N, C-alpha and C positions, 0 to 999 in steps of 0.2 A: 708640422704646423704651418699656417700660412705665413706670408711675409711678416717679419717683425715690423713694428710701427715705423722705426727709423729707416729701414731699408725701403719700405713702401713710400714714405713721405719724401725722402731725400734722394732716392735713386730711381725707383721704378716709375713713380708718377711723373716726375719731370721728363724722363726719357720717353715715356709713352706719349705725353702731350706733345713734345717736340716732334717725335716721329709722326704722329697723326697729322700735324699741320704741314710737315715737309713732304710726305708722300703724295703722289698725284691722286686725284679724286677716285679714279678707278681702282686704286690699290688700298684705299682707306679701310674697307671692310676686311681685306686680307690681313692688313696690319693689326686691326683690332682683334680679329680672331686669333692671330698668332700670340699677341701679348696676353690675351685672356687665357689661352691654354697654358702659357708659361706661368701666369699668376696662379692658376688652379693646380698645375703640376708641381709647383714649388711646395705646396702643402699636401697634395694628394697625388704623388707620382704614379701610383698604381691605378687609382680610381679615375684618372683622366681618361682612361679607356672607356669607362662607363659613360662619361660625358660625350665622348666621340661617338659611341654606339647610339646614344640617345639622339644626337644630331642626325646621323645617317639614317637611322630607323624611321624617325618622324618625317624627315625630308622625303624619303621614297614612298612612305605610306600616303602622304598628302598628294604626291604626284599621281600615283595610281588611282587614288580615290577621286581626284578631280577629273582624271581621264574617264573614269567610269560614269561620273555624273554627266559629263558632256555627251557620252554615248547613251545616256538615259538608262544605264544599267544600275538601277537603284539597289538591287539586291547585293551586287558585288561591292558597291560603295558602302553599304551598311556593314557588310562583312569586314571590309578593310577598316572601317571605323572601329568596330569591335576589336579587331586585331591590334590597332594602334592604342586604344584605351587600355586593353588588357596588358599589352606589352609594357606600356609606361608604368601602370600600376604594379606590375610584377616586379620591375626593377625596384620601385619604392618599397614594396612589401618585403621582398627578400632581404634587403639591406637594413630596413628600419624596424620590421615587425617580427622577424623570425624568432628571436630570443623571447620577445614578449608573448608570442603565441605558444611557444613551447613551455614557458614558465606557467602560463595559464592552464595548459593541459596537465602539467605536472601537479599543479595545485588542486585542480578540480578532481582529477582521477587518481591522485596519489601515485603518479608515475615518476620515474627518474630519468627522463630522456636528457642526455647531456646537451648543454647549450653550445652552439658553435661559436658564439662570441664574435659575430661578424662586425667589424668596425663600420661606423656610419659615415658614408662620404659627405663631406661638408656641402651644404646647399642643395642636397638631393631633392628635398621637398619643394624648393623654389623652382629649380629648372624643370622638374617633372610637371609641376602645375602649369608652367609656361608652355611646354610642349603639348600637354593635354588640351589646353585652351586653343592652341593653334590648330591641332588636328580637328577638333570639334568645330571650330569656326570655318575651316575649309569645307568640311562636310555640309555645314549649314549654308554655305555660299556667302558668308559674311566677308571673307577675304579670299583672294585667289591664292593658290599654292605658290610659294616662293620658288622661282626657277633657278636661282643661283645658290648652290649649297654653301658657298663661302659666306654669302649674306645671311643665310639662315643660321649657319654656325655662329656668326658674329652675334646674332640676336639671342640665341640660346646661352652662349657662353660669356656674354658681355660682362667683363670683370667688375664694373661699378656696383652691379646689383646681383651678381652671380650667387654669392654665398649667404646672403641674408636679406634679399629682397630690395625693394618691393617687387611683387609679382607683376611683371610687365607683359601685357597681352600684345601679341604680334600686331593687331589692328591699330594700336596706338603709336607704333613706331615704324610701320611698313614704309611710309613715304620717306622718312628720314634715313632708313636703311639704303634707299635708292639714291637719294640726293639730300645732302645736308650742308649747312654752312654755319659758321660760328661768328657772330658779330662781337664787337668789343663789349656791348651791353650784355650779351649772353655770357661771355667769359667772365665778366665782372660779377654778374649775378651768381654764376656757378662757384666762383671762388668764395663769395660771401656765404653762400649756402653750405658749402663744404666746411668752411671754418666754423660755422655755428654747430654743425653736426659733430665735428672733431672735439670741440670744447664740451658739448653735451656729454659725449662718451667719456673722455679722459678726466675731465674736471668734476662733473656731477655724478655720472653713473658709477664710475669706479669708486668714488668717495662714499656714495650712498651704499654701494654693495659691500664695501669694507665694514661699514657700520652694521649692516644686517648680518654679515658673517660673524662679526664679533659678538653680537647679542645672541644669535641662535646657536653659536658653538658652545656656549656655557649654559647648558640646560639647567643645572642645579641652581644657578643664580638668576633664573628667569622669574619675573613678576608679571602681573597683568599689564601694568603700565609699560614695562620693558618689552613684553611681547607685542603690544600695539606699536610701540616705537620702532621695533625691528620690522614689523609688517609694513609700516609706512615707509621706512627706508627702502625696502624691496620694491614697494610701489613706485617710488621715484627711480630706483635703479633700472627697472625693466623699461620704464617709459623713456628715460634719457638714453639708455643703451640702444633700444630698437629705433626710436625716432631719430637718434643721433646717426645711426648707420643709414637710415632712410634719407636723412638730409645730405649726408655725404654722397650717397648714390645719386640723388637728384642733382646735386651740385656738379658732380663729375660728369653726369649725363649732359648737362648744359655745356660744359667745357668741351665735350666731344660732339655737340650738335644735336643731342637728343633731348626731348622734353617729356620726361617721365611724369606720370600723374602723382598727385599728392598721396601720401600714405598715412599721415596723421594730421588731425585738425584740432589740436588742443583738447584732447579727450577728457582731461580732468576738470573741465568747466561744465561738463554735461549735467543735465538735470533729470535724467532718467537712464536706466540701463540700455534702453533702446537707442537713445541718442549717443550714449557712450560707444556702442558698437557701430554707429555710423561714422564716428570720428576716429576710432582705433583700428589700426591695420586695415585701412580702407581697401587695399588691393586684394587681401584675402577675403574680406566680406563680400566684395564685388564678385570674386571668383565663385564662391559658394552660392551666391544668389543666382548668377547667370547659368551655372553649369550643374547645380544640384537642386536648389530650392524651386526655381521656376519650372524646370523640366518635371519635377514632382507635382506640379500644379499649384505650388505655393499655398495661397489661402483661398483658392477659387472653389473648392469643393466642400465647404463647410468647416466648422470649428474643429471637429475631430480630425479631419485630414490635415488641417493646418497645424494642429498640435503634434501629430505624428511626423510631419515634415520638419518642424522645428527640432524635434528630438533627433531625427536622422542627421540634419545639418550640424547640430552641435556635438553629437557623438563623433562625427567625422572631423569636426574642427578640433576637438580635444585630441583625437588620435593623430591628427596632422602635426600637432605641436610636440608630441612625444609618445613613445611606446612604453607607457607606464600607467598604472591604475589611477594615479592622481590626476593625469590629464583627462582620462575618461570622466572621472568625478567632476573635474573642473568644467568640462563640456556640459554635463548633465545639470550642474549647478546653474549655469547661465541659461540653459534651456528652460528650466523651471522659472527663473526670474523673468525671462522674456515672455513666456506664456502668461504668467501672472499679470504682467503689465498690459499685455495686449487684450486679455479677456476680463480682467478685474480692476486694475489700478489706473487705467488710462485716464479716466475722468478725474480721479483724485489727484494725479500728478499734475494735470493741467491747471488746477486751482491752487496748488501749493505755491507759496512764495519761492522765488528762484533760489534763495539761500537754503531753504529746507530741501528743495529738490536736489541741490548739489550735495548736501550733507547725506541725504538718503542714498544717493548714487555712490558716493565715495565710500560710505560705510560698507556696502556690499562689494565694491570693487576691491577694497583692501582685503576683505576676507577671501575674495576670489584669487587674488595674487598669493595669498598665504597657501591656498590649496595648490596653486601652480608651482610654488617654490619648493615643495617638499615631495620628492619622489618616494621617500621612505614613509609608508603609511603610518607606522607606529610613531615616527617623529612628527608627522602631520597631526595625528590625534593629540599628542602631548602639547603641541604648540597651540592648537585650537582650544584645548582645555585651559591653557594658561591665559588665552585671550578673554575667556569668560570667567576667569578667577577660580577655576577648579584646582585645588591642591597646591596653589601658589599664593604668596602674599600679593596684595594689591600694588605695593610700591616698595622698591629697594633704593638705597642711596646711589647705586650705580646708574639709575635712570637720571637722577639729578646731574651726575657727572657727564653723562652723554648729552644731556640738554645744554649744559654749559659749554662743553667742548665742540659739539656738533650743531649747536643751534643756528649758527650763521649758515652752515651748509644746508640745513633743512629750510631755512627762510629763502635761501637762494633757489632751491629746488621749487618751492611754491611760486616764487616770482617768475621763474623761467617756464613754469607750466601755463602761465597766463598769456593771452594774446596781446602782443605789443605791436604798435605801428610806429615806424620811424618817420618823423616829419622830414620834409625836404631839407631842412637845416641839418638834421642828423645824418641824412644820407650822404651829404658831402664829406662827412667824417668817416665813411665806411673804410677807406684804406687804413686809417689809424686804428679803427676798431678791429679790423682783420689782423693787424699786427699784434694788438693786445691779446686777441684770442689765441693766436699762434704761440706767443710767448708763454701764456698761461698753460696751454696744452703741452708744449715741449717741456716746461718745468715739471708738470705733473707726470709726464711720461718718464722723465729722468728719475724722479723720486719713487715711482711705483714699479713693482714687478709686472711682468706681462699679465694682462687681464683680458681674455678673449671675449668677444661679443656673445651674449647669452643666446642669441638666435642662430649662431653657427651650428648648434647641435640639432636644429630643426630642419 
C-alpha cells in the first residue's frame, strides 16, 4: 500500500519540500522525479517499472513524431501517433480490463477461461490519460515535444496528483516544468488548500463512508428511508474523498511551484445534470471533450450523431472508472440523462426555480452514485429496490438512531458542499484555521483505521 498517512505527513512531505527548496534550480525536476518514483515504489515496487516504461515510451514517441512533422512526413507521424495511443491503451487495458473481458466472454459464451487476476497498478488511469494527451497534443502541434526526459518524467510521475488526479495536461504545466518559483503567497495558499483537502478526506469522507458501510452491510435491516440515507452518505463520501484529494494535490502543486487547474467547482449546487458534469471531475470531462467528443465531431453533424457521440463518451467514461458492469451501467445512465436534457428538457430546466432544479439534479445524482457504489449487480438491484420501497418497510427505528447520532455529520457535509468566501477579516485567521484543521485531521486519523481514497482503484 502507499505511504501511511503519518509517514507521508510527518516524514515524506517535510523532507520533500525541504529538498525541493534546497536543491539548485537545474536539479529540481531530478529531485521531484526521484521522490515521486520513491513515493510510487513504496506502494507499487513492481509496477514502478510500468510507470518508467510509460515515461520512456511516450518521451521517444513524441520525439520521433515531432521530427517527422518537421520533415513533413505526415504518414510516419500518424503511424507513430497510432503506435503511441495503442501502446498507452494496451498498458491500461491489460492491467485494468483483462479480467473483465474474460468474465464477459465466460458469461456470454458459457466458457470457463481462468482469470489471471492481474493486480491494478494504482493511478494507471490517471498517468495513462496524461501521456495520451501529451502525445496527441505534440502531434497536433499544440505543444513542442519535451527535450529533457527528466522533466518529462517529473511531469508524468509528479506525486501530488500521480495516483488519484487531477489529470494534468502537459500544456498547462510546460512552462513551470522549465522554470518555476514559489512565493510566500503561493506557499501559504498551498498549505491552506492542502489542509482543507486533508480535513475533507479524513473528517468528512471517512465518516460518511463509515455510515454508508454500516447501513449497506446489514441488508435484512434495510428500509426505504435507510437506503436513501445510505445513498446520501455515499454521495457525500465520494465527493469529499475525491475533491479532498484534488484539493491536496492542487495545494501541494502550489507549494512546489505548479498551478494545477481546478477539478471540482461545488457540483452539488448544480441545477441540471449538464451543469453537474461541468463542475464534477473537470479534468476528466475536459479530457474526454478534447480527445474524444470533439474529434468525433461533437454535435456538428445533427442530433443522431450527437446522441451516438454522447453514448460513446459515457460508455468510455464508465469504463475508465472501473472494469465492472455497474460502471458501464452508470455511464449509460448519465448518457441517457444528458441526452434527455439536451434534446427535451433544456427549456423546462431553464424556467424551473433554482431550488427545484437542484432537487431534480441531486435526486438523479444520488441514484447515480448508488449504481456507482455497487459492483455486485445483485446487491445493486436489491439496494435500488429498497430505495423505491419494494420488499422493505418504509422506515425502521435504526434510521432515527442514525439521524440522531450522525445528524451533525450530515449537516456539516451539506454546509461544506456549498461555496463559501472568506472575508478579508477571516483570511487573517487562516493560520489559526489551518491549525484547527490539522488538529481535527490528526485526531480522526488516530481514531480511525486506514481508509484509502476511493479513486486509488481507478
